[in-house]
matplotlib code that plots the C-alpha trace (Angstrom):
import matplotlib.pyplot as plt

x = [174.4, 171.5, 172.2, 169.7, 170.4, 169.3, 168.3, 168.2, 169.7, 169.5, 172.3, 170.1, 167.3, 169.4, 171.1, 167.6, 166.3, 169.5, 169.2, 165.4, 166.4, 169.0, 166.8, 164.3, 167.2, 167.4, 171.2, 171.9, 174.5, 172.9, 174.5, 173.3, 173.2, 172.2, 171.6, 170.3, 173.7, 174.6, 171.8, 171.5, 175.3, 175.0, 172.1, 174.0, 177.4, 175.9, 173.2, 170.8, 168.2, 166.0, 165.6, 164.5, 164.2, 163.1, 160.4, 161.1, 164.9, 166.1, 166.7, 165.1, 162.0, 161.3, 158.8, 161.5, 163.7, 161.2, 161.1, 165.0, 164.7, 162.0, 164.2, 167.5, 166.6, 162.6, 162.8, 163.8, 161.5, 161.1, 159.7, 159.1, 160.0, 158.5, 157.8, 154.7, 153.1, 149.7, 146.7, 147.1, 150.8, 150.5, 148.2, 150.5, 153.7, 151.6, 150.3, 153.7, 155.1, 156.4, 156.1, 154.8, 155.4, 156.4, 156.1, 159.1, 156.9, 155.7, 159.1, 157.8, 156.1, 159.5, 160.9, 157.6, 157.4, 161.1, 160.3, 157.0, 158.6, 161.9, 159.2, 157.2, 160.2, 161.6, 158.0, 158.2, 161.8, 160.7, 157.4, 159.8, 162.1, 159.6, 158.3, 161.7, 162.1, 158.7, 159.5, 163.2, 161.3, 158.7, 161.4, 163.4, 160.2, 159.3, 162.9, 163.1, 159.5, 160.4, 163.7, 162.6, 161.9, 157.9, 156.6, 156.1, 154.0, 152.4, 149.3, 147.7, 143.7, 142.0, 139.2, 136.0, 134.4, 132.2, 135.3, 134.7, 138.0, 137.8, 141.3, 144.7, 148.0, 151.4, 153.5, 156.1, 157.0, 160.2, 162.1, 160.1, 156.8, 158.2, 159.0, 155.5, 153.7, 156.0, 156.7, 159.5, 159.0, 159.0, 156.1, 154.0, 154.7, 152.0, 149.8, 146.1, 146.6, 142.9, 143.6, 147.0, 145.8, 142.1, 142.2, 142.3, 138.9, 137.4, 139.0, 137.6, 141.0, 140.3, 137.2, 139.0, 141.8, 139.4, 138.0, 141.4, 141.7, 138.1, 138.2, 141.7, 141.6, 144.4, 143.8, 145.0, 143.8, 144.6, 143.9, 143.1, 142.7, 141.0, 139.8, 137.4, 138.2, 136.2, 133.7, 135.8, 137.5, 141.6, 143.7, 145.9, 147.8, 147.7, 148.6, 149.1, 148.2, 148.8, 147.3, 147.6, 146.2, 149.4, 148.3, 145.2, 146.6, 147.6, 151.1, 150.4, 152.8, 152.3, 153.7, 152.9, 152.2, 151.1, 153.8, 153.1, 149.3, 150.4, 152.8, 150.0, 147.5, 150.3, 151.2, 147.4, 147.3, 150.0, 148.7, 145.3, 147.2, 149.2, 146.1, 144.2, 147.4, 147.2, 143.7, 144.0, 146.9, 145.0, 142.2, 144.4, 145.7, 142.4, 141.5, 144.7, 143.9, 140.3, 141.5, 144.2, 141.8, 139.1, 141.7, 142.5, 139.1, 138.1, 140.9, 140.6, 136.9, 136.9, 140.4, 138.9, 135.6, 137.9, 140.4, 137.3, 135.5, 138.8, 139.3, 136.0, 136.8, 139.9, 138.0, 136.5, 133.3, 131.2, 128.3, 128.3, 126.1, 128.1, 131.1, 129.7, 128.7, 132.2, 133.6, 131.1, 131.8, 135.7, 135.3, 133.1, 135.5, 138.6, 136.7, 135.8, 139.4, 140.9, 138.6, 139.8, 143.4, 142.6, 140.9, 144.2, 146.5, 144.5, 144.8, 148.2, 148.9, 146.5, 148.5, 151.6, 150.5, 151.1, 147.7, 147.9, 144.8, 145.1, 142.9, 140.7, 137.2, 134.8, 131.1, 129.4, 126.5, 128.6, 130.7, 127.7, 126.0, 129.2, 129.5, 125.6, 126.6, 129.2, 127.0, 124.1, 124.8, 125.1, 122.0, 120.2, 121.8, 119.7, 116.6, 117.3, 115.8, 118.5, 116.9, 119.2, 117.8, 120.4, 120.1, 121.6, 122.2, 125.3, 128.4, 131.7, 133.6, 137.6, 138.6, 139.9, 137.2, 138.4, 138.5, 135.4, 133.7, 135.2, 133.6, 130.1, 130.7, 131.9, 128.8, 126.5, 128.2, 128.0, 124.3, 123.5, 125.3, 123.6, 119.9, 118.0, 116.5, 113.9, 114.8, 115.8, 118.7, 118.6, 121.5, 120.5, 122.8, 122.1, 123.7, 122.8, 124.3, 128.3, 128.2, 127.5, 125.8, 125.7, 123.1, 123.3, 120.3, 118.8, 116.2, 118.6, 119.8, 120.8, 123.3, 123.0, 123.7, 127.0, 128.7, 127.6, 130.7, 132.9, 131.3, 134.4, 136.9, 139.6, 139.4, 135.9, 133.0, 130.0, 130.4, 134.5, 134.1, 135.0, 131.6, 129.6, 126.5, 128.4, 131.8, 134.1, 137.3, 135.8, 138.0, 135.4, 133.8, 137.3, 138.6, 135.5, 136.3, 139.8, 139.2, 136.1, 138.5, 141.2, 138.7, 138.1, 134.5, 132.7, 130.6, 128.2, 126.4, 122.9, 120.5, 117.8, 118.8, 119.1, 116.2, 115.7, 118.3, 120.9, 121.9, 125.5, 125.9, 128.9, 129.3, 131.9, 132.8, 131.7, 134.7, 132.8, 129.4, 126.9, 129.4, 129.4, 126.3, 125.8, 123.8, 120.9, 122.0]
y = [-137.1, -135.5, -133.5, -133.3, -131.0, -132.6, -130.6, -133.0, -133.1, -136.8, -139.0, -142.2, -140.7, -138.9, -142.8, -144.0, -141.4, -142.0, -145.8, -145.1, -143.0, -145.8, -148.6, -147.0, -146.4, -142.9, -142.0, -139.1, -137.1, -136.4, -133.2, -133.0, -130.1, -129.7, -126.1, -122.8, -121.6, -124.6, -124.7, -121.1, -121.3, -124.6, -122.7, -119.9, -121.6, -124.8, -125.9, -128.5, -130.4, -131.1, -130.0, -132.6, -130.7, -132.3, -129.9, -129.9, -129.4, -127.8, -124.4, -124.6, -125.4, -126.6, -123.8, -121.3, -123.4, -123.3, -119.5, -119.1, -121.8, -119.7, -116.4, -118.0, -120.4, -120.3, -123.0, -125.8, -128.4, -128.6, -131.7, -131.6, -135.0, -135.3, -137.5, -136.0, -133.2, -132.2, -131.3, -127.3, -127.7, -129.8, -127.2, -124.2, -125.7, -126.7, -123.4, -122.0, -123.6, -126.9, -129.5, -132.2, -133.7, -137.2, -139.0, -140.6, -143.7, -143.7, -143.2, -145.4, -142.5, -140.6, -141.8, -141.5, -137.7, -137.1, -138.4, -136.4, -133.1, -133.7, -134.0, -131.2, -129.1, -130.1, -129.3, -125.7, -125.2, -126.2, -123.8, -120.9, -121.5, -121.8, -118.5, -117.0, -118.2, -116.8, -113.5, -113.6, -114.5, -111.7, -109.1, -110.3, -110.3, -106.9, -105.5, -106.8, -105.6, -102.1, -101.6, -103.3, -101.1, -100.8, -101.7, -98.4, -97.4, -94.9, -95.2, -92.7, -92.7, -93.9, -92.3, -93.0, -90.7, -89.3, -88.6, -91.3, -93.5, -96.9, -97.9, -96.9, -97.3, -98.5, -95.8, -97.0, -99.7, -100.2, -103.5, -104.5, -103.9, -106.2, -108.8, -108.9, -109.1, -111.6, -109.7, -107.5, -103.6, -104.1, -106.6, -104.1, -100.6, -99.0, -101.8, -101.4, -102.0, -104.0, -106.0, -107.2, -107.7, -108.2, -108.7, -104.7, -104.5, -107.9, -106.4, -103.1, -101.5, -100.1, -97.9, -96.8, -95.6, -93.8, -92.0, -90.7, -89.4, -87.6, -86.4, -85.9, -87.6, -90.2, -93.7, -95.8, -99.3, -103.0, -105.4, -109.0, -111.5, -114.8, -118.0, -120.4, -123.7, -126.1, -123.5, -120.9, -117.9, -118.2, -115.2, -115.9, -112.4, -109.1, -105.7, -102.4, -100.0, -95.9, -94.1, -90.4, -88.4, -87.4, -85.6, -87.3, -90.5, -92.0, -92.9, -96.1, -97.5, -101.2, -103.3, -107.3, -108.3, -111.8, -113.0, -110.4, -111.4, -115.3, -114.7, -112.7, -115.6, -118.3, -116.1, -115.6, -119.6, -120.0, -117.7, -119.5, -123.0, -121.4, -120.1, -123.3, -125.1, -122.5, -123.0, -126.8, -126.7, -124.4, -126.6, -129.5, -127.6, -126.9, -130.5, -131.6, -129.0, -130.4, -134.2, -133.8, -131.9, -134.7, -137.5, -136.2, -135.5, -139.0, -140.6, -138.9, -139.4, -143.0, -142.8, -140.4, -142.7, -146.0, -143.7, -142.6, -146.0, -147.3, -145.0, -145.8, -149.1, -148.8, -147.2, -150.9, -149.4, -150.3, -152.9, -155.7, -153.8, -151.0, -152.9, -154.9, -151.4, -150.3, -153.1, -153.0, -149.3, -149.7, -152.6, -150.7, -147.7, -149.7, -151.5, -148.2, -146.9, -150.0, -149.3, -146.2, -146.9, -149.7, -147.1, -144.8, -147.6, -148.9, -145.4, -144.9, -148.2, -147.2, -143.8, -145.9, -148.4, -151.3, -152.7, -156.3, -158.5, -162.4, -163.2, -166.6, -167.7, -166.8, -166.9, -163.6, -164.9, -166.0, -162.7, -160.4, -162.6, -162.3, -158.6, -158.3, -160.3, -157.8, -154.8, -156.2, -155.0, -151.3, -151.6, -152.8, -150.2, -147.7, -149.9, -149.7, -152.6, -154.4, -156.3, -158.9, -159.9, -162.1, -164.2, -167.6, -168.1, -165.8, -167.0, -166.7, -163.7, -163.6, -161.8, -161.3, -162.6, -160.2, -157.3, -157.9, -158.0, -155.1, -153.3, -154.5, -153.6, -150.1, -149.5, -150.8, -149.1, -145.7, -146.2, -146.8, -144.0, -141.7, -143.3, -142.0, -144.5, -146.7, -146.3, -149.2, -150.4, -152.8, -155.0, -156.8, -159.1, -160.3, -161.2, -158.6, -160.2, -160.9, -158.9, -159.6, -156.6, -155.5, -152.7, -151.0, -148.6, -146.7, -144.2, -141.5, -138.3, -138.6, -136.7, -133.4, -132.8, -130.6, -133.4, -136.2, -136.2, -136.1, -138.8, -141.3, -138.8, -139.2, -136.9, -135.3, -135.2, -133.3, -131.6, -131.4, -130.1, -131.7, -130.4, -132.2, -134.6, -137.8, -138.9, -140.7, -139.9, -139.8, -142.8, -145.7, -144.9, -143.8, -147.2, -149.1, -147.3, -148.4, -152.0, -152.5, -151.0, -153.4, -156.1, -154.5, -153.5, -150.4, -148.5, -145.8, -143.5, -142.1, -140.0, -137.8, -135.1, -134.3, -136.4, -138.6, -141.7, -143.0, -145.9, -147.4, -150.0, -152.3, -154.5, -157.2, -159.4, -162.9, -165.3, -168.4, -167.6, -170.8, -173.2, -172.7, -171.4, -170.7, -172.9, -171.8, -172.0]
z = [-60.0, -58.4, -55.0, -52.2, -49.3, -46.1, -42.8, -40.3, -36.7, -36.2, -37.9, -37.7, -39.5, -42.1, -42.6, -43.0, -45.3, -47.5, -47.4, -48.5, -51.5, -52.3, -52.1, -54.5, -57.1, -56.8, -57.6, -55.3, -53.4, -49.6, -48.1, -44.5, -42.3, -39.0, -37.9, -39.4, -40.3, -42.2, -44.1, -45.2, -46.1, -48.3, -50.2, -51.0, -51.8, -53.3, -56.1, -55.2, -57.1, -54.1, -50.5, -47.5, -44.0, -41.0, -39.3, -35.8, -34.7, -31.5, -32.7, -35.9, -37.9, -41.1, -41.9, -41.4, -43.5, -46.5, -46.0, -46.3, -49.1, -51.3, -50.8, -51.8, -54.3, -55.1, -57.8, -55.9, -55.0, -51.0, -49.2, -45.3, -43.4, -39.8, -37.1, -36.2, -38.2, -37.3, -39.8, -39.4, -39.6, -42.8, -44.5, -43.4, -45.1, -48.1, -48.2, -47.7, -50.8, -49.8, -52.7, -49.9, -46.9, -45.7, -42.4, -41.1, -40.1, -43.8, -45.3, -48.2, -49.6, -49.8, -53.0, -54.7, -53.4, -54.5, -57.8, -58.4, -56.9, -59.5, -62.3, -61.3, -61.0, -64.4, -66.0, -64.4, -65.5, -69.2, -69.1, -67.8, -70.5, -73.3, -71.8, -72.0, -75.5, -76.5, -75.0, -76.9, -80.1, -80.0, -79.0, -82.2, -84.4, -83.2, -83.9, -87.5, -88.2, -87.2, -89.0, -92.2, -95.1, -95.9, -99.2, -101.4, -104.1, -106.4, -108.3, -110.5, -110.9, -114.1, -115.0, -117.2, -119.5, -116.8, -114.6, -112.3, -110.9, -112.9, -111.9, -110.8, -113.0, -111.2, -111.6, -109.1, -106.9, -104.6, -103.9, -100.8, -102.9, -105.7, -103.1, -102.0, -104.9, -106.2, -109.5, -111.1, -111.3, -115.2, -114.8, -112.8, -114.0, -116.4, -115.5, -114.3, -110.4, -110.2, -113.4, -112.4, -108.7, -108.5, -104.5, -104.3, -105.6, -103.7, -100.8, -100.8, -101.2, -104.8, -103.1, -100.3, -102.7, -104.6, -101.5, -100.7, -103.9, -104.0, -100.6, -99.5, -96.5, -95.6, -95.1, -92.3, -91.8, -91.4, -94.1, -93.3, -95.9, -94.8, -95.9, -94.7, -93.7, -91.7, -91.4, -89.7, -91.0, -91.0, -91.8, -94.6, -94.8, -92.5, -93.7, -92.2, -95.0, -95.3, -98.2, -98.8, -101.6, -104.2, -107.4, -108.9, -107.5, -104.0, -102.3, -100.6, -97.9, -96.3, -94.0, -94.1, -90.5, -91.1, -88.9, -86.4, -86.3, -86.1, -83.3, -81.2, -82.0, -80.7, -77.8, -77.0, -77.3, -75.2, -72.5, -72.3, -72.2, -69.2, -67.6, -68.2, -66.7, -63.6, -63.0, -63.0, -60.9, -58.3, -58.3, -57.8, -55.0, -53.3, -54.0, -51.9, -49.1, -48.8, -48.8, -46.2, -44.1, -44.9, -44.2, -40.9, -39.7, -40.9, -39.3, -35.9, -35.6, -34.8, -33.3, -30.6, -29.7, -29.5, -27.1, -25.2, -24.6, -24.1, -20.7, -19.8, -19.5, -17.9, -15.1, -14.4, -13.1, -16.0, -16.0, -18.8, -21.0, -21.2, -21.6, -24.6, -25.9, -25.5, -27.2, -30.1, -30.7, -30.5, -33.3, -35.7, -35.2, -35.9, -39.0, -40.4, -39.9, -41.5, -44.5, -44.7, -44.5, -47.1, -49.7, -49.3, -49.8, -52.7, -54.3, -53.9, -55.5, -58.5, -58.8, -58.9, -61.3, -59.0, -58.3, -59.5, -60.0, -59.8, -62.8, -63.2, -64.2, -61.5, -61.0, -59.8, -57.7, -54.7, -54.9, -54.8, -51.9, -49.8, -50.7, -49.4, -46.2, -45.8, -45.9, -44.3, -40.6, -42.2, -43.9, -40.8, -38.8, -40.6, -41.4, -45.1, -47.3, -49.2, -52.2, -54.2, -57.8, -58.9, -62.0, -61.5, -65.3, -65.8, -67.5, -65.6, -65.8, -65.8, -62.6, -59.2, -56.8, -53.8, -56.1, -57.7, -54.2, -53.4, -56.2, -55.1, -51.6, -52.3, -54.5, -51.7, -48.8, -51.2, -51.8, -48.3, -47.1, -49.2, -48.6, -45.8, -42.9, -44.1, -47.5, -50.3, -51.9, -54.7, -56.4, -59.7, -61.3, -64.9, -68.2, -71.1, -74.7, -73.7, -70.5, -67.0, -65.3, -62.0, -61.0, -57.6, -57.4, -54.3, -53.1, -51.4, -52.0, -55.7, -57.9, -59.3, -62.9, -62.1, -60.1, -62.1, -64.7, -61.7, -59.4, -60.2, -59.7, -57.1, -53.9, -55.4, -53.3, -53.8, -50.3, -49.6, -45.9, -42.8, -41.7, -44.5, -43.7, -45.2, -44.0, -46.2, -48.1, -51.6, -53.0, -53.0, -56.4, -57.8, -56.9, -58.2, -61.7, -61.8, -60.5, -63.3, -66.1, -64.9, -65.4, -68.8, -68.1, -67.9, -65.1, -65.3, -62.9, -63.7, -61.4, -62.5, -59.9, -56.1, -54.0, -56.8, -56.1, -58.0, -60.3, -60.9, -63.5, -63.6, -66.9, -67.2, -70.1, -70.0, -70.1, -71.4, -73.1, -73.2, -71.9, -68.2, -66.5, -63.0, -60.9, -58.4, -54.9]

ax = plt.figure().add_subplot(projection="3d")
ax.plot(x, y, z, "-o")
ax.set_aspect("equal")
plt.show()
């Protein structure tokens, strides 16, 4: 059974947390402490799989608890649970090493956060074990290589009539050399070296041995024997070789270093994978920090506006025109905030693979028109010309009408957001072979070639700062892609670059071809 240390001074909150975990199917023993002393003693005397900590206690806080936990048991995941946790404190705790945070009013996030934290901790532990095993294997291999007897051979020069060395006669080889050559001593002694093993000539060793005999200069080198596979050179054998002059011949010692070479290559690959994983994790953390900052900013901005106008209305010293403007502003900001929250919830369902569709054969024309009606006030507010070009003769698609409308609304709102006032946005519906195709194009700011491959990624925006020109959470297009894929369709983005507009194309398979065609409205 999993053991969880809970730092919580409220008995009721602790009961609620325990019930939430149990209801989510997490079988655990919850050990609750209320004070700094109890928390530290529990960490020192017991073993836990996870730590849950309230951020604000009467004489202790979650950040201090996080520092104690990192000092005593740095590998145990740590999740902050708080009733109110501001943006700066969230970022501070996450940068301080907290695995995640959960608001008490959103405890439905607790179980997924716990499961993710445990999964990531297990992966980190596996990586640590793999690294330890690798270090152990490298040490064992290094020790065995250093203690094994080297191969040893004595080769005497065979000269031609002009005195030049034409080959070497094998005078002596030890047991290690016999094993390396795969031949007995009797099979080698007295034989010509290059005739018995032509690799000495093709690899250049024969010429280098001859140079040692003629000059007396010793040879120290690494010999790599390679073969080509798929256009690349792969090392098949590696040797450390030393040769010194011995009479009219050479004494050669060599060591097979193929395994060491392969281990080095594997180690390089492991390091490269680890570095890539670390880079990916750091990038994910940066995206998470940016997204948390953007969420706080985007939710706070309409809320501040609504609170401001509410305070003005409370004075009851406003005329009808101002009151109307106030209500319109409050309603607009409330709808905007509702849309932000719906996008966050949709992405949460997508991540948990819990988003479900109610599929049935539907016509796309009324769905697209409904999306246009939805988005028209936004276009009119920016004096943007919204041009529908909808073919009435489109076969039905198997889909969820509400989610299909969400796809079109998201694409249109994205186009309008990035199109300057007095611009133009066009939505076209046509049938291409066995697909219904929806195309949304605009005369907006366009997409840079560097960002284009990431335009459908979650939490990715071309400008990820809270001071950016265009608002939003960067979730709309990610939701579009997921919904389109759930409808067995495809979505594409195209742009010729900054300032040249963008085009988004959605293709959905026709349910019935040629049997039922949409009639003109």
